[in-house]
Phi, psi and omega in degrees: 000125177261148177243119178248167175212146172203138185229171172060047179289333178046054180292152181212053180291336178249317180273132181277094179211077182294147183266347185292350175291346182267004175131173186297329182297343181262359180289124180054032187292327180294319177297320179294316179297315181299314180297313180296317181301308185292333178283328187267323195263139171254169182293342179270354183274166179245135174240119179270134182235083188278062166105157181055054178289320192215150174278356181304147178259335183231162182299321181294336180279339185270351186301318179296325176292319173304312184297323177297312180296321180297332181287345180274163185289156172090176174264133186246136181241119183261144171231147183286137173251175183290341178258005179275070184292338178291342185278108178257257178274152181294327179293321178295317180297311183296325180289338181267348185286138174291174179300144179068021171236138187224154179239138179245128178209097174062021179225210183223145173235141178243135172228098185060238179273000182266128173245130179244132174229163178163169175207169183297319185083185180198177178300130182272151182299152179224134183294337180269307180258096183292150176288146172291161178305322180292316178297320179298320179297313181293319178302312182294326177295318179291325175300317179295322179293322175296321178300316179299318180294316180295320179296320176296320177297315186296331179292332181265344192296131175248160186305326183261012179285151173255127183246130175231133176260142178244138171220159170269306177286154173300145181276016179206172178277188185294342178262007179061035178288160175299144178225178176295332177291310181295327177298319177296317181298320179292313183302319184259012174055055175264112192277342185221138180225132175246145180206176180217230173079322184279138187219170164098151182295338180267001180289129183255013181292150179275134178290328179227133179215134172247116182209150184060021182077016185238143173268125178247132182239117172271123191238020176303129192299321183292326179284332181267020177060032178056040178230149177288144177260128175283121182263317184199161174227119189247130179294000000 
């Protein structure tokens, strides 16, 4: 079983919001993603989608985007992004998902030997640019939600399990400093983390980084050349 990831698809099958206005990397990007996806993925594989799946504002508007993702190969795992306004309660999301699509929110999902934990995250503190009181509040709330997810994972964890954490926001600031998220990953020996959120031709973020003994994968589709990133391969 292979585990892939790609984020920030910003689908708009119902809502009219084309992405090609943001530059050449977005031209025909859905077709490029679809071709790469179908060539790489088998029905037994897992594809992680860490946030900003759709521009839809309501659940009825996102159904066509769900159906498009469901038509692609593999099992798909969704995490909420900052633009996923259609995502209300986790029970509502899960009841609307087609077959072979799953949602992760502050809990744990198991697929064979694979355990997934995660939360949306938020902007991480910076010693130069301090968080506003509101941002600090949301950041600490997301840290607590990650803790709940990791604890749920840890209760199920077996010695030969593979653990991957998902976030939408980066788990560190622009200088890749330690954060409360990375401290949790180190404490609980989580070896791989996937995230998205960062965009644009001027973005200087690294697609792959190994720090704190952890592999970090940035999977925003425009930065990843509209291709899925292989995260792990599990026997």
